[in-house]
N, C-alpha and C positions, 0 to 999 in steps of 0.2 A: 436455513441452510438446505440446499437441494442436493440429495445424495447423488444425483446424476452429474452435477457440475463440479464436485470437489474430488480431489485425488486422495486425500487423507480422510479415513472414516473411522468411526468407533469400531473397536475390535470385539468380535462376537463372544468368544470364551474368555472374557477378560477377568484376570485375578491380580489385583494390585500387589498383594504380598508376593506372589510368585514372580511377577515382573521385577519387583524391588530386589529380590534375591538374585535374579539373573544379572541385573545391573551391578549388584554388589560383587558378585563373582567376576564379572567382566573387568572390574577395576582392582581386584585384589591380587596380591602376589606380583610376580615379575611381568612387566609390560601390561598394556591395557588392550583388551579385545575391542577395538574401535568398531569392528564390523558388527559384533553382537549388539553394541549400544545403538548404532544407527538403525539396524534392522528392526530392533524392538521399538524404539521411540517413534519411528516414522509409521509403524503399523498401528499406532494408537492415536486416538483423537486428543486434542489439547485437554479436554475435561478429564480423560483417563490419565494423561501425564500428571495432572495435578493430584490425582488419587495415588499414583505411584510415589510421588514426592512425599505425600503425607505418610504412606506406608513405610517408606525408607527411613524417615525420621523416627517413627514409632519402633521399628525393628532395630535400627542401628545407632540411634541418637545423633545422627549426622545429617547435615543438609545435603540432599542429593546434588543440587546445582553446584554447591561449593566443591563437592567431591569431583564432579565432572570437570569443573574448571581446573582443578589441580592435576587431573589426568590427561586432559586434552590440550591442544594448543592451536593458535592461529585461527584461520577462517573456519575450520571445522568446529572449533570450540564456540566461536561466535554463533554459528548456525544452530548448534545443539542447545546453547543457552537460550537463543531466541525461541526454539521449539518448546522449551520448558516454561516459557512465560505465557500467562493467560493473555488472550488477544487484545483486550482493551488496555491492559497493563503494558503490553508490548508497544502499542501505539504511543502511550504516555512516555515510555522510556525513549522511543525514537524521537519524539518531539522535544523532550528534555535535552537529549544529546544534540539535536539540531540547533537548539537555542543556546545551551550552556557550554557547548564544546568550543574549541578554538575557532573563532570566526563563526558565522551563522551558516548552517546548511539550508539555504533557501529551497533547494530542490526537494529535500526531505519534508520540509514544512508544506510545500505545495502538494506533493504527492499524497500525503495523508489527508490534508484538509480539503482538497478538491474531490477526493474519491469516496470519503466515508459518508454513510447515511446520517441524516440529522439526529436520529436517536443515538447513533454511535458517537457523534461529536459531543452530545450532551453528557454521555457516560465518560468520555475522555476528559472533559472539563472537570467533572466532579471528582474523578479518580486522581487527576493531576493535583487538584487542590488538597485532597486527602493525603497523597504521598509526599508532596513537596511543600505544602503549606504556602503555596504561591498561586496567584491567579494566572491561568494560561494566557488569557487575553492581554494582561499587563506585561507578561514576559515576552509575548510575541511583539507587541507594539514597542516595547523597550529595545527590541533587537532589530526592528525593521523600520522603514520609513516611507513617507509619501503615499502614493496611490497603491503601492504594493501592500503596505500595512493596512490601508483602508479595506482592500479586497479580502485580506485574511480575516479582518475583524468581522466583515459581513458573513464570511463562511463560518466563523466561530459562533455566530448567533444561532446557527442551525435552525433558521426559521423559513426554509424554503416552502413555498406554497405547494399544496397538493394538486395533482390533476392538471387539466388543461383549461385555461380561461379563454374560451373562443373569442370573447369581445376584446381581448388584449393582444391577440397574435399580430394583427395588422399594425396596431399602434406601437407595439414593442419593436417590430421590424423597422418601422419608419423612424422611431426614436434612435435606434442604433445607426441607421443610415445618416440621419441628421447630425448625430454626435461625432461621426467619423468621416466617411467619404465626402459628405457634402459641406464639411465645415473647414475653414482655414484653422489649422490646429485641431486638437481633438478634445471632446468633452468626455474625459475618462470616467467621470462620475456616472454617466448614463450606462456605460458598459458594466461598471461595478454593480450598480443597482439591479439591472435586468439580469445579468448573468449570475449574480449572487443570490437572487431571491425567487426565481421561477423554477418550477419542477423540470426534470430532464425531459419528460414527455412534451411539456409546453415549449421548452427551448428548441426541441427538434422541429416543431412546427414553425417557430419563429425563424429558424435558420433557412427553412424552405422558402418562406415568404421573403426573407431578406435576399435570397438568391434571385428570386423573380423580380424584385424591385431594383436591385443594383447590378445584377449580372455577375456578382462575385460570391464566392463562398465566404462565410463569416471569418473563417481562419485567415484568408488572404487579407481581409480588411484589418484584422487585429495585427497581423504582421506588418502591414504598412503603417498603421496609425499609432501603434504603441511600441515600446522597446523594453529591454531589460527584464527585470523580475516581474513587473506588472504584465508584460506580454506573456511570460512563461505561465503565470497563474491563470490568466484569462484563457490561454490555449488549453491548459489542463482541464479547466472547467468545461470548455466546449467539447473536448474529446470525451470526457466522462459523460457529458449529456448525450453524445452520440452513441457511445458504447464503453462502459467501464472495462470489460475484458479487452476491448480494442486498445484502450488507453494503456493498460498494463502490458499488453503484448508489445506495444511500441516502446514502452519504458524498458522492458527486459531486453529488447533488441538493442536499444541504445546503450544499455549497461554493458553489453558484451561486444559491440562492433568496434572495429578499429583496434589500435594498440592499447593494451591494458584493459582491465575489467573493473567496473565499479562494483566491488564485492558487497559493499554496504547495501547498495540498492538491490542487488541480486538476492541477497539473503532476505532483506525486508519484504520484497514482493513474493518470493517463493514461499516464505513462511506464512505471511499474513493472508495469502490467497489460497493456500492449500486446502483449507476447509470451506472455502467460499465458492470460487468460480474458476479453478485452475483448468478444468476441461475446456471451458469456453475461451480462456486465454490461449490455450494451445491451439484451438481451432482458428482463432483470429490470427495468431502468429503464422500458422501455416498459410492462411489466405493472403496475408500481406507480404510475407518475406520468402517466397520460393524455397524455404527450408523449414525444418521443424524445430521447435524449442528444444527438444531432446538432443538433436544433433548439434545445435548451437552450444548448449551447455557442455556437451561431450568434448567439443573442440576447444572450449575456452577455459576449462577447469581441470583439476587433477586430484588423484588420491581419494581419501575418504570423503573429502569435501564434495568432490564430483559425484561419488556414489550416493551420498545423501541427497544432493540436489536432484539427481536423476530419479530417485525414489519419490521425492516430492512432486516431480514432474509427472510421474505415474505412467509413462509409456511414450512411444514414438508415434508421430503422425506422418509416416513416410510418404 
């Protein structure tokens, strides 16, 4: 974690017992002081929130998250509960909901599996097993099909090569061209293998070479040559290879543009990236969309939910 790229940082004069008391008071008596809750929790890192949770249980014999759930409601509650969940656990919960909810949330599966680092994917798999006594790969393949399922399985292997393999750049670009634009029908397998197994730095060089060979950006070819959920996951992988913050900036924009807001996605990204690369996401957002993330959230949300999201955003890039 780079302290210059995250908006939520560890709090200097941290005292878990004091924080637990502030939260206890905010929930005691008539009405709940939502403002005190959100100001405190967002000014703490996730690791510190876990300590507050432990202190709360020791002092009051109650589970802090259960108490928060009974006091809060709606989207604000979902956001606060997400903030109280350790990061890998939060990914596990989101994946479980994406698979076990009504219908499959393909977009949720794609967003997490395309953007996480190999070591994070491995941690997610073992925690998923421990929590649910199920195999994540089995659950994913039981719930998805065809080439989409194949690509997710490749991503779940978390075995992306490291660094750039100079000797493969040319042949990878040619293989992608031969599998798509130059072929009647598409050899999706080639796209899956190359996009799923090469490092981001390597892929960026392949995309450059691909453009020289074909005259197209790889995204254009994927849009022409594939469809549906396979297209979505391949594009997500390409975007993450080009820039993970760029990918999330675009996802946030899409979650809020037009009528209605995809609050699930908005919460998921704002919470999971607040201690990773939110500053970079904001910069990319500003660059791509003639407005700031801060202004977009402000115009699209309301109440304590809006206040909390704006704190996670950490400022305006006017």
